[in-house]
C-alpha positions, 0 to 999 in steps of 0.5 A, a space after each residue: 324074263 329074258 336077260 339083256 344081251 351083251 351085244 345090246 349093252 356094247 352099243 350103249 357103252 363106251 370104253 373107259 379103260 383099255 387093256 393098256 391102262 389096265 395093265 399099267 394099273 396092275 403093274 402099279 398095284 403090284 409094285 405097291 404090294 412088293 413094298 407092303 410085303 417086302 419084310 414078310 417071312 410067311 407068304 401072305 394069303 391071297 384071297 380072290 373074290 370070285 367070279 369078278 376078281 379072277 382076271 385082276 387077281 391073275 394079273 396081279 399075282 403074276 406081276 407081283 414077283 413074290 410068293 403068295 399062298 392062294 385061296 378063294 372065296 365066293 360071296 355075292 350080293 348081286 347073283 346076276 342082277 344090277 343091284 345088290 341084296 343080302 350077302 350070300 356065301 357060295 364058298 368060304 376059303 379052306 385055308 385057316 386065316 388065324 394069325 395070317 396077313 390076308 390080301 383080299 383081291 376083287 374087281 370093284 369097290 362100288 358101295 362096298 357092302 360085300 367087301 365090308 362083309 368079307 373083311 369082317 369075316 376075315 378078321 373074325 377068323 383071326 387074320 392078323 391083317 386084312 388088306 383089300 386090293 381092287 381093280 376099280 373104285 367107283 367114284 361116288 358118295 354112297 360107300 358103306 361105312 368102313 368100306 375101303 381098299 388100300 390098293 386101287 388100280 383105276 377109278 371108274 365113273 358112277 355108271 354100271 361098268 363091266 368087262 375085265 372081270 366085271 359082268 353085265 348080267 353074267 356076261 362080258 367078264 372076259 372083255 379086255 377093257 372096262 366099259 361104262 353102260 350108258 343106255 339111251 333114254 
């Protein structure tokens, strides 16, 4: 089976958040984090969820203006598909989480099953606090129980969205805007 082409998807898509809106959202979330972590003696552990969270995490870390300790994880349910399956861990953080304040940074909170699995794993590793920051939260009523993000950059409609870290069949992560795919019937 041939995977769909990004160029075809772009013809059936519209920009829902341009780069200026994304940059403003990152600045707002960074300001929230400065307040949350203002009193910490030890830098919080900043865990980027790969691959989708990479662009948002980079901008957020640079904008935050204070020190983090960095690590990453790679857990996925999609593996290039548009629907999720069982959570698969491709890489777990190498930094010990016991007693740490952890910030999980990802691209999107959709149904939230991946983030629920990740945050539970962090707690199971002994993290003293686990907060989630996402670039986007999809607006719908299908979220998993306990799925939440304390810091949300933007809301997106209930369409397949891609760009700025989010993929369309593993393509388009580096687009400087967020698109909603609305294929013609």
